[in-house]
N, C-alpha and C positions, 0 to 999 in steps of 0.2 A: 141782355146787355150786362148783367151782373157777372156772367161767366167770363167776360173779357178781362176782369181784374184779378190779380193774384192774392186776394184776400177773402175772408169769409163773406157771404152774401150780406149779412147786416152792416158790415163795415163798407162794403161796396155801395150799398143803398145810402149810407150816410154821405159818402163821397159824392154821389150823384146829386144829392140835394143841397150840398154845402154852398153852392153859388148863390142860393137864395139869401144867405146871410153874409155874402161876400168874404168867405173864408175858406175857399176851396184848397188853397195852398196850405193853410194851417192844418185842415183835417187830413190832407194827403201826408203832411209831415208826421202827424200822430200816428197814422196807419203804418207809415214806414218804421217808426220807432217800436210799435207793437209787434212788428214782425221779426225784429232782430233779437238774437239770444245774447246773453252775457254782456249786458251794457256796462257793467262795473267790473273792473279788474279785480283779481283775487289779491287779498291782503298779503303782506309779508309773512305774517303768521298764518299757517294753513288752518289752524284751529280757531282763528278769528270768526266770530258770529257774522254770517253774511249780512244780517240786518244792520250791524254796526258799520260794515263797509258801505252799505247803501246809504246809511244816514250821513256818513262822512262825505261821500261822493255828492249827495244831493243838498248839502248844507246851503249852497249858494242858489239853488234852483227850485227849491220846494215852493209850490204855489198853494195859496190857501184854498183854492177851489178844487184841488185833488190832483191825482196822478196824471190824468190826461193832459192837463195844462202844465204840469211839471215836465213831462216828456217833451212837449212843444217848446217850453222854455229852454231845455237843454239843446234841442235841435236848432233853434234859432240863434243861441249863442255860438254853437259849433259852426253854423253857417257864417256868422260874422267873423269868426276866427279864420275861416277859409278865405273869404272874399274881401275881408277888411272893412266892410260896410254892413250897417244893420239894414235889414229888409232886402238884401240883395240875394238873388237866386244863385245857387251853387251851380257852376258849370259842370257839364257832364264829364269833362276831363279830370276834374277834381275827385271824382269817385274812383278813379283807377289807381292813383298814387297819392299818399299822404304828403302834405306840405310840412315844412318846419313849424308854421304857425299852428296847424291843426294838431300836430304831434304835441307841441308844447301845451296847448289847451287841454288835451285829453290827459297827459301826464299830471298836469296841475290838479285835475279834478277826479283822477282815478277812474277814467272812462276808457272803454275799448275803442280805439280809433277806427279799427276795421269795422266794428258794428255800426258806428255812426256814419261811415262812408256808405255801407250797405243800405242804412236807412235813407240817406239822400238818393241813392240809386233807385230805391223803390218809390220814393216820392216823385222823382222825375219820370219814372215809368207810368205811374198812375196819371200824372198830369198830361203825359204825351198821349195816353190812351183816351183821355177826355177830349183832347183837342181833335184827335182823329175821329171822334164821334160828333164833332162839331159843337161841343159843349164849352162854355166859358170856364175859365180857371181863375177867378179873381183872388186876390189876397188882401188881408189888412195890414197896414203898417204897424209894427209892434213898437210903439213909443212908451208905452206904460203897461207892463204886464199885469199890474193890479187894477187896471181900469176895468170896472165891472162890465162895461159894454163889450170890451174885447173878450172877456171870459164868457159872457152870456151868449154871444154869437156862436162861439165855437161849441158850447154846451148844447144850444138849441140844434145846431146842425147834426150833432152826434145823436141827440135824443130823438128829434123828430124824423131824422133820415133813416136810422136803422137799430138804434139801441134802445128803443122805447120798451122792449121786453126786458132789458137788463137794468131794471130799476128796483131799488129796495127801500123800504121805509123803517125808520128806526122805531123800535118797540120800547116805549118809555118804561116798562117794567123789567124787561130783561136786559135792555140796553144792547140788544142784538138787532141786526137788520133782517127784515123779513122780505124776501123776494116776492114781487107781485106775480111773477109768472108761475112759480112752483110752491110758493108759500113756505120756503126754507128759512129757518132762522140762523143767521151766520154772523160771526164777528168780522170786522175788517181785518185784512191781513196786517201782520205786525210791521210790514214795511211801508204801509199806506201813509201818504201825507196827512190824511184827514185824522181827526182825533175821536171820531165817533160821536160827535155832538150834533152833526147836521141831520135835520129830519129826513132828508131824501139823499140818496146817492145813485149815480150812474156807474155801473161796473163793467169791466171788459170780460171777465170770467169768474165763476163761483167754483170754488174747490172745496170738497169735503175731506175732512181729515179727522183722525181719531183724536178726541179730546181727553185730557186726563181726568180721571174719576175724582 
């Protein structure tokens, strides 16, 4: 079953279990956002720090519970720009050609419109595959993004579904996060919405890089 989805097996597993928390549409949206490159447009100054561009683009969307929820918030507001309504599904026709409203939204926030259309297309493909398998595709109404229950449902689906190995715990002495699976001590990426104060984090990927001496 996992092979029917165009995402990594842990993410597909999270999608398959998301209906237990009534947030299949939200998890599919996050997976679509994780699959697209170049979400933020390049700055006018080529030498501008990419993290500065990211912070500027994310200023309205940063979620206190981390990057997965931030990506979901971007997706949902983009969908609202396309459809004119909150919690309205984007029609498949809108993934082929940008609308004036979607262009305006992306220009305002420094986002790649084509990448967001691709994310919507992936979400719709994932949901269609689930329906073909006879599985439900419920979604929660996004009325308050800071509602702890809204955030908790999405994080439970990601964690218990497939990302249970992608968990790290904060070391109170080094202030680095130790991954449970490999025991690696790593800092949060500089573009992460979190501040390094949360005792536990769920991550999408871990990257090893040379650190200055």
